[in-house]
Short mmCIF file of the C-alpha atoms (twelve columns), coordinates in Angstrom:
data_MODEL
# 
_entry.id   MODEL 
# 
loop_
_atom_site.group_PDB 
_atom_site.id 
_atom_site.type_symbol 
_atom_site.label_atom_id 
_atom_site.label_alt_id 
_atom_site.label_comp_id 
_atom_site.label_asym_id 
_atom_site.label_seq_id 
_atom_site.Cartn_x 
_atom_site.Cartn_y 
_atom_site.Cartn_z 
_atom_site.pdbx_PDB_model_num 
ATOM 1   C CA . UNK A 1   -19.422 -54.732 -1.403  1 
ATOM 2   C CA . UNK A 2   -16.638 -56.576 -3.015  1 
ATOM 3   C CA . UNK A 3   -14.211 -56.505 -5.878  1 
ATOM 4   C CA . UNK A 4   -12.781 -59.806 -7.041  1 
ATOM 5   C CA . UNK A 5   -9.924  -59.933 -9.570  1 
ATOM 6   C CA . UNK A 6   -9.002  -63.074 -11.524 1 
ATOM 7   C CA . UNK A 7   -6.450  -63.537 -14.265 1 
ATOM 8   C CA . UNK A 8   -7.590  -64.927 -17.602 1 
ATOM 9   C CA . UNK A 9   -5.177  -67.710 -18.603 1 
ATOM 10  C CA . UNK A 10  -6.081  -67.529 -22.291 1 
ATOM 11  C CA . UNK A 11  -5.653  -63.723 -22.303 1 
ATOM 12  C CA . UNK A 12  -2.599  -62.792 -20.203 1 
ATOM 13  C CA . UNK A 13  -3.201  -59.044 -20.604 1 
ATOM 14  C CA . UNK A 14  -6.777  -59.211 -19.281 1 
ATOM 15  C CA . UNK A 15  -8.284  -59.540 -15.803 1 
ATOM 16  C CA . UNK A 16  -11.835 -60.611 -14.997 1 
ATOM 17  C CA . UNK A 17  -13.100 -58.212 -12.363 1 
ATOM 18  C CA . UNK A 18  -16.319 -58.931 -10.478 1 
ATOM 19  C CA . UNK A 19  -18.017 -55.983 -8.805  1 
ATOM 20  C CA . UNK A 20  -20.796 -56.722 -6.325  1 
ATOM 21  C CA . UNK A 21  -23.076 -54.914 -3.905  1 
ATOM 22  C CA . UNK A 22  -24.851 -56.696 -1.041  1 
ATOM 23  C CA . UNK A 23  -28.624 -56.413 -0.621  1 
ATOM 24  C CA . UNK A 24  -28.307 -54.086 2.376   1 
ATOM 25  C CA . UNK A 25  -26.275 -51.599 0.305   1 
ATOM 26  C CA . UNK A 26  -28.960 -51.237 -2.357  1 
ATOM 27  C CA . UNK A 27  -32.056 -51.195 -0.080  1 
ATOM 28  C CA . UNK A 28  -34.435 -52.890 -2.515  1 
ATOM 29  C CA . UNK A 29  -33.205 -51.003 -5.590  1 
ATOM 30  C CA . UNK A 30  -34.838 -51.669 -8.948  1 
ATOM 31  C CA . UNK A 31  -31.582 -51.216 -10.886 1 
ATOM 32  C CA . UNK A 32  -27.899 -50.733 -10.237 1 
ATOM 33  C CA . UNK A 33  -25.252 -49.668 -12.755 1 
ATOM 34  C CA . UNK A 34  -21.480 -49.776 -12.661 1 
ATOM 35  C CA . UNK A 35  -20.333 -46.472 -14.094 1 
ATOM 36  C CA . UNK A 36  -16.705 -45.623 -14.698 1 
ATOM 37  C CA . UNK A 37  -13.778 -44.716 -16.878 1 
ATOM 38  C CA . UNK A 38  -13.949 -48.149 -18.583 1 
ATOM 39  C CA . UNK A 39  -17.425 -47.413 -20.028 1 
ATOM 40  C CA . UNK A 40  -17.231 -43.619 -20.544 1 
ATOM 41  C CA . UNK A 41  -19.376 -43.082 -17.416 1 
ATOM 42  C CA . UNK A 42  -22.503 -44.352 -19.213 1 
ATOM 43  C CA . UNK A 43  -25.006 -45.925 -16.764 1 
ATOM 44  C CA . UNK A 44  -26.617 -48.059 -19.467 1 
ATOM 45  C CA . UNK A 45  -23.282 -49.664 -20.451 1 
ATOM 46  C CA . UNK A 46  -22.756 -51.920 -17.413 1 
ATOM 47  C CA . UNK A 47  -25.932 -52.808 -15.495 1 
ATOM 48  C CA . UNK A 48  -25.434 -55.130 -12.548 1 
ATOM 49  C CA . UNK A 49  -27.587 -58.252 -12.404 1 
ATOM 50  C CA . UNK A 50  -29.879 -58.841 -9.466  1 
ATOM 51  C CA . UNK A 51  -29.082 -62.024 -7.535  1 
ATOM 52  C CA . UNK A 52  -31.539 -64.255 -5.655  1 
ATOM 53  C CA . UNK A 53  -30.317 -62.913 -2.303  1 
ATOM 54  C CA . UNK A 54  -31.046 -59.284 -3.313  1 
ATOM 55  C CA . UNK A 55  -27.431 -58.426 -4.078  1 
ATOM 56  C CA . UNK A 56  -26.214 -57.154 -7.454  1 
ATOM 57  C CA . UNK A 57  -23.207 -58.328 -9.462  1 
ATOM 58  C CA . UNK A 58  -21.351 -57.844 -12.744 1 
ATOM 59  C CA . UNK A 59  -18.113 -59.260 -14.167 1 
ATOM 60  C CA . UNK A 60  -16.071 -57.319 -16.708 1 
ATOM 61  C CA . UNK A 61  -12.892 -58.151 -18.605 1 
ATOM 62  C CA . UNK A 62  -10.497 -55.218 -18.262 1 
ATOM 63  C CA . UNK A 63  -6.918  -54.710 -19.524 1 
ATOM 64  C CA . UNK A 64  -4.175  -55.169 -16.944 1 
ATOM 65  C CA . UNK A 65  -1.700  -52.431 -16.055 1 
ATOM 66  C CA . UNK A 66  -4.290  -49.692 -15.669 1 
ATOM 67  C CA . UNK A 67  -6.351  -47.955 -13.016 1 
ATOM 68  C CA . UNK A 68  -10.085 -47.482 -13.454 1 
ATOM 69  C CA . UNK A 69  -12.233 -44.919 -11.607 1 
ATOM 70  C CA . UNK A 70  -15.808 -46.023 -10.952 1 
ATOM 71  C CA . UNK A 71  -18.932 -45.673 -8.821  1 
ATOM 72  C CA . UNK A 72  -22.241 -47.495 -8.519  1 
ATOM 73  C CA . UNK A 73  -25.439 -45.678 -9.543  1 
ATOM 74  C CA . UNK A 74  -28.550 -46.967 -7.766  1 
ATOM 75  C CA . UNK A 75  -31.984 -46.306 -9.322  1 
ATOM 76  C CA . UNK A 76  -30.506 -43.454 -11.412 1 
ATOM 77  C CA . UNK A 77  -30.181 -41.190 -8.375  1 
ATOM 78  C CA . UNK A 78  -27.893 -42.474 -5.610  1 
ATOM 79  C CA . UNK A 79  -24.123 -42.764 -6.084  1 
ATOM 80  C CA . UNK A 80  -22.225 -45.322 -3.972  1 
ATOM 81  C CA . UNK A 81  -18.483 -45.865 -3.651  1 
ATOM 82  C CA . UNK A 82  -16.990 -49.266 -2.979  1 
ATOM 83  C CA . UNK A 83  -15.302 -49.487 0.449   1 
ATOM 84  C CA . UNK A 84  -13.082 -52.272 -0.908  1 
ATOM 85  C CA . UNK A 85  -11.683 -50.100 -3.717  1 
ATOM 86  C CA . UNK A 86  -7.909  -50.030 -4.068  1 
ATOM 87  C CA . UNK A 87  -7.935  -46.250 -3.613  1 
ATOM 88  C CA . UNK A 88  -10.055 -43.132 -4.122  1 
ATOM 89  C CA . UNK A 89  -9.548  -40.032 -6.249  1 
ATOM 90  C CA . UNK A 90  -11.334 -36.696 -6.559  1 
ATOM 91  C CA . UNK A 91  -14.197 -36.902 -9.021  1 
ATOM 92  C CA . UNK A 92  -13.475 -33.535 -10.601 1 
ATOM 93  C CA . UNK A 93  -17.225 -32.997 -10.922 1 
ATOM 94  C CA . UNK A 94  -18.208 -32.516 -7.290  1 
ATOM 95  C CA . UNK A 95  -16.667 -32.790 -3.844  1 
ATOM 96  C CA . UNK A 96  -17.264 -36.555 -3.980  1 
ATOM 97  C CA . UNK A 97  -14.538 -39.086 -4.623  1 
ATOM 98  C CA . UNK A 98  -14.528 -41.974 -7.093  1 
ATOM 99  C CA . UNK A 99  -13.514 -45.504 -6.221  1 
ATOM 100 C CA . UNK A 100 -10.511 -46.878 -8.112  1 
ATOM 101 C CA . UNK A 101 -9.618  -50.459 -9.008  1 
ATOM 102 C CA . UNK A 102 -5.954  -51.074 -9.916  1 
ATOM 103 C CA . UNK A 103 -5.128  -53.965 -12.242 1 
# 
């Protein structure tokens, strides 16, 4: 799993953030979604794209100066946190925590 942050020179208030999950993390999943505060926790809003090596990836443009809670939803049933998240916070829905990316 990885989170890659890049500044956007033409938009100084925006960061391109790439979220990815390796093949072994998704175990042959049919679909993976990035669900978080940036998309109102809607699984259909940010589907990750399957890569040739079996991993999944998505790049979003997000405003700088904020923190975003998120999790990955695999095949509409399994929630995964990102071990490379900047921090974790209580989900408020269950005993689970959400990953957080800080920009």
